[in-house]
C-alpha positions in Angstrom: 19.5 6.9 6.5 16.7 4.8 5.0 13.8 6.0 3.1 10.6 5.2 5.1 8.0 6.5 2.5 7.5 3.3 0.7 7.1 1.4 4.1 4.7 3.9 5.4 2.5 4.0 2.4 2.5 0.3 2.0 1.5 -0.4 5.7 -1.2 2.2 5.7 -2.7 1.0 2.5 -2.6 -2.5 3.7 -4.4 -1.7 7.0 -7.1 0.2 5.2 -7.9 -2.2 2.5 -7.7 -5.6 4.4 -10.9 -6.0 6.3 -12.5 -9.4 5.7 -9.9 -10.6 3.2 -9.4 -14.0 4.9 -13.0 -15.1 4.2 -13.9 -13.5 0.8 -12.1 -14.8 -2.2 -13.2 -12.3 -4.7 -12.4 -9.5 -2.2 -8.8 -10.7 -2.1 -8.5 -10.1 -5.8 -10.2 -6.8 -6.0 -8.3 -5.4 -3.0 -5.0 -6.7 -4.4 -5.5 -4.8 -7.6 -6.5 -1.7 -5.8 -3.5 -2.0 -3.4 -1.1 -2.4 -6.3 -2.5 0.5 -8.1 -2.4 2.8 -5.1 1.1 1.8 -4.1 2.3 2.3 -7.7 0.7 5.8 -7.8 2.1 6.9 -4.4 5.6 5.5 -4.9 6.3 5.9 -8.6 4.2 8.9 -9.9 4.1 11.0 -6.8 7.5 9.9 -5.3 6.7 10.0 -1.6 9.9 9.9 0.3 10.3 10.0 4.3 13.9 10.1 5.4 15.2 9.8 8.9 18.4 11.3 10.4 
């Protein structure tokens, strides 16, 4: 079956880091950089994997 680790990590970080992004331009850039860094750490460095089946 599929590996759900990247999907879960991406969704959780997206939900945690998006408050107010529609109205603050600088906030979008800062949160995008933080989001990219955390996703890279969790998916590449740590290697989070959640499998089903």
